[in-house]
C-alpha positions in Angstrom: 13.2 -3.2 -7.6 11.8 -0.1 -9.3 14.3 1.5 -11.5 14.3 5.2 -12.5 12.3 6.2 -15.5 15.4 7.0 -17.6 16.4 4.1 -19.9 20.1 4.9 -19.5 21.8 5.0 -16.1 25.4 6.1 -15.7 26.7 3.4 -13.4 30.1 5.1 -13.2 28.4 8.2 -11.8 26.4 6.1 -9.4 29.6 4.6 -7.9 31.5 7.8 -8.3 34.4 6.3 -10.3 36.0 7.1 -13.6 35.2 4.9 -16.7 38.7 3.4 -16.6 38.4 2.4 -12.9 40.3 -0.8 -12.1 38.5 -3.7 -10.4 40.2 -3.2 -7.0 39.3 0.5 -6.9 35.8 -0.4 -8.1 35.3 -2.7 -5.1 36.6 0.0 -2.7 34.2 2.6 -4.2 31.3 0.1 -4.0 31.9 -0.5 -0.3 32.2 3.2 0.3 28.9 3.9 -1.5 27.2 1.1 0.4 28.0 2.8 3.7 26.6 6.1 2.2 23.2 4.7 1.2 22.6 1.5 3.2 19.6 2.1 5.5 21.2 0.1 8.3 24.0 2.6 8.4 22.0 5.8 8.3 20.1 7.8 10.9 17.8 9.5 8.3 16.0 7.2 5.8 17.0 7.5 2.1 15.3 6.6 -1.1 15.6 2.8 -1.7 16.4 3.5 -5.3 19.9 4.7 -4.3 20.8 1.4 -2.7 19.3 -0.5 -5.7 21.2 1.6 -8.2 24.5 1.1 -6.3 24.0 -2.7 -6.2 23.1 -2.9 -9.9 26.0 -0.6 -10.9 28.5 -2.8 -9.1 27.1 -6.0 -10.5 27.4 -4.8 -14.1 30.7 -3.0 -13.8 32.4 -5.9 -11.8 31.4 -8.4 -14.5 33.9 -8.3 -17.5 31.3 -9.3 -20.1 28.5 -7.0 -18.8 30.9 -4.1 -18.4 32.3 -4.5 -21.9 28.7 -4.4 -23.2 27.7 -1.5 -21.0 30.8 0.5 -22.0 29.6 0.4 -25.6 26.3 1.9 -24.5 28.0 4.4 -22.3 30.2 5.7 -25.1 27.2 6.0 -27.4 25.2 7.9 -24.8 28.1 10.2 -23.8 29.0 10.8 -27.4 25.5 11.7 -28.4 25.0 8.8 -30.7 21.9 6.5 -31.0 22.0 3.2 -29.3 20.2 1.3 -32.1 20.3 -2.5 -32.5 22.9 -2.3 -35.3 25.4 -0.5 -33.2 24.6 -1.8 -29.7 26.6 -4.9 -29.2 26.3 -6.8 -26.0 26.3 -10.3 -24.5 23.0 -11.1 -26.3 25.0 -11.9 -29.4 26.9 -14.7 -27.8 25.6 -18.3 -28.1 27.3 -19.3 -24.8 24.6 -20.4 -22.3 25.9 -18.1 -19.6 25.6 -15.1 -21.9 22.2 -16.2 -23.2 21.1 -16.1 -19.6 22.8 -12.8 -18.8 21.4 -11.2 -21.9 17.9 -11.5 -20.4 19.1 -9.9 -17.1 20.9 -7.2 -19.1 17.9 -6.3 -21.2 15.7 -6.2 -18.1 18.1 -3.8 -16.4 18.0 -1.6 -19.5 14.2 -1.7 -19.4 13.9 -3.5 -22.7 11.3 -5.9 -21.4 9.9 -7.0 -24.8 13.3 -8.2 -26.0 14.0 -9.9 -22.7 10.6 -11.8 -22.8 11.3 -12.8 -26.4 14.6 -14.4 -25.4 13.0 -16.0 -22.4 10.3 -17.6 -24.6 13.1 -19.2 -26.6 14.1 -21.1 -23.5 10.6 -22.5 -22.7 9.7 -24.7 -20.9 13.0 -24.8 -18.9 13.5 -21.0 -18.7 13.7 -21.0 -14.9 16.1 -23.9 -14.5 18.2 -22.5 -17.3 18.5 -19.0 -15.7 19.1 -20.6 -12.3 21.9 -22.8 -13.7 23.7 -20.1 -15.7 23.4 -17.0 -13.6 25.0 -16.3 -10.3 22.7 -16.4 -7.3 22.4 -12.6 -7.1 21.9 -12.3 -10.9 19.1 -14.9 -10.8 17.3 -13.3 -8.0 17.4 -9.9 -9.6 16.3 -11.3 -13.0 13.4 -13.2 -11.3 12.2 -10.1 -9.5 12.4 -7.9 -12.6 10.5 -10.6 -14.6 7.9 -10.6 -11.9 7.5 -6.9 -12.2 7.2 -7.1 -16.0 4.6 -9.9 -15.9 2.6 -8.1 -13.1 2.6 -4.9 -15.1 1.0 -6.8 -18.0 -1.7 -8.4 -15.7 -0.2 -11.9 -16.1 -0.5 -12.6 -12.4 0.3 -16.3 -12.5 3.6 -15.8 -14.2 4.4 -12.8 -11.9 3.7 -14.9 -8.9 5.9 -17.7 -10.1 8.8 -15.3 -10.5 8.3 -13.6 -7.1 8.1 -17.0 -5.4 11.4 -17.9 -7.1 12.9 -14.9 -5.4 11.6 -16.0 -2.1 12.8 -19.6 -2.4 16.2 -18.5 -3.6 16.6 -15.9 -0.8 15.7 -18.5 1.8 19.0 -20.1 1.2 21.0 -16.9 1.5 22.4 -15.3 4.6 22.3 -11.8 3.2 19.2 -10.8 1.3 19.0 -8.8 -1.9 17.2 -5.4 -1.8 14.2 -6.9 -3.7 13.6 -9.7 -1.1 11.1 -7.9 1.1 9.2 -6.4 -1.9 9.0 -9.8 -3.6 7.4 -11.2 -0.4 4.9 -8.3 -0.3 4.0 -8.6 -3.9 3.6 -12.4 -3.9 1.4 -12.2 -0.7 -0.8 -9.5 -2.2 -1.3 -11.4 -5.4 -2.2 -14.6 -3.6 -4.8 -12.9 -1.3 -6.2 -10.9 -4.2 -6.6 -14.1 -6.3 -8.2 -15.9 -3.5 -10.9 -13.2 -3.4 -11.9 -13.7 -7.1 -15.4 -15.1 -7.2 -14.8 -17.5 -10.1 -12.0 -19.2 -8.2 -13.0 -22.6 -6.7 -13.0 -22.4 -2.9 -10.4 -25.2 -2.5 -8.1 -23.4 -4.9 -8.6 -20.2 -3.0 -7.8 -21.9 0.3 -4.5 -23.1 -1.2 -3.7 -19.5 -2.3 -4.4 -18.3 1.3 -2.2 -21.1 2.7 0.7 -19.9 0.5 0.1 -16.3 1.5 0.2 -17.3 5.2 3.5 -19.0 4.7 5.0 -15.7 3.5 4.0 -14.1 6.9 1.1 -11.9 7.8 0.6 -8.9 10.0 -2.5 -8.6 12.1 -4.7 -7.0 9.3 -3.4 -9.7 6.9 -4.4 -12.5 9.4 -7.9 -11.0 9.7 -8.3 -10.8 6.0 -7.1 -14.4 5.4 -9.3 -15.7 8.3 -12.3 -14.0 6.8 -11.7 -15.3 3.3 -11.2 -18.8 4.7 -14.6 -18.5 6.4 -16.1 -17.5 3.1 -14.5 -20.5 1.3 -15.7 -23.0 3.8 -19.2 -21.6 3.8 -19.2 -22.0 0.0 -18.2 -25.6 0.6 -21.1 -25.9 3.1 -18.7 -26.6 5.9 -20.3 -24.2 8.4 -18.6 -25.4 11.5 -15.1 -24.9 9.9 -16.3 -21.5 8.5 -17.4 -20.4 11.9 -14.1 -21.4 13.4 -12.2 -19.1 11.0 -14.6 -16.3 11.3 -14.1 -16.5 15.1 -10.4 -16.1 14.6 -11.0 -13.0 12.6 -13.3 -11.5 15.2 -10.8 -12.3 18.0 -8.0 -10.6 16.1 -10.2 -7.6 15.3 -13.5 -7.4 17.2 -14.9 -4.6 14.9 -13.9 -6.5 11.7 -15.8 -5.1 8.7 -17.7 -6.8 5.9 -18.8 -9.9 7.8 -22.6 -9.2 8.1 -23.5 -11.9 5.6 -21.2 -14.4 7.2 -22.7 -13.8 10.6 -26.2 -14.3 9.3 -25.2 -17.5 7.4 -23.4 -18.9 10.4 -26.0 -18.1 13.0 -26.0 -20.8 15.6 -22.4 -21.9 14.8 -20.6 -19.1 16.6 
């Protein structure tokens, strides 16, 4: 979920409610805003950020701890003060496991990635199980996706992929998917295919990446790309018959497939 560039987001403004809004009216406002921005309810498409902002705003304002912490920031921002660490009190100060977990999500939502990663490192090597245990399902999914985004932006593709796949696994057990579900699948699939194409990666490892990418679902062009890369892997392993079989799949899917000249030459007599 790509958040806006501004560090501070007025969640009350997003839900169109006053700062003293009671929980019942907050839920009513949330449902109303969902109808206004949900793509399934609209004839004309809207920016996905609107739906994401509404979901995040409700999650924070409907949770007493997160709302109390957010209200401190809100008052500072609206009062023109500076939200420095000495004045900004939030759930990160609590030693309770649930608040330790939520503090990471909270910092990610506020785009304070360095602080979130520092707190995550304190939980190693059980950071994933800790977050899964102490966050609600929706919170864990959002935290995992945001951590994937952070790791990917820092070119730490292994860690990013692990977090995206956490989102996919968690969403598989849910009837209604979070807004980040589809994007997590796309990002994980892209990372797997890209990694399989790295020349220094062993062909058997690359084949495993391609298998995982295929399990996430592929469109026609994706199937062509995966079949072609599989053919390259099997050729590296000197399994020409198997390489030819996968290259034939790529050609059947896309007769004018590009970039297979060397494969055709190497597999002459096998096709």
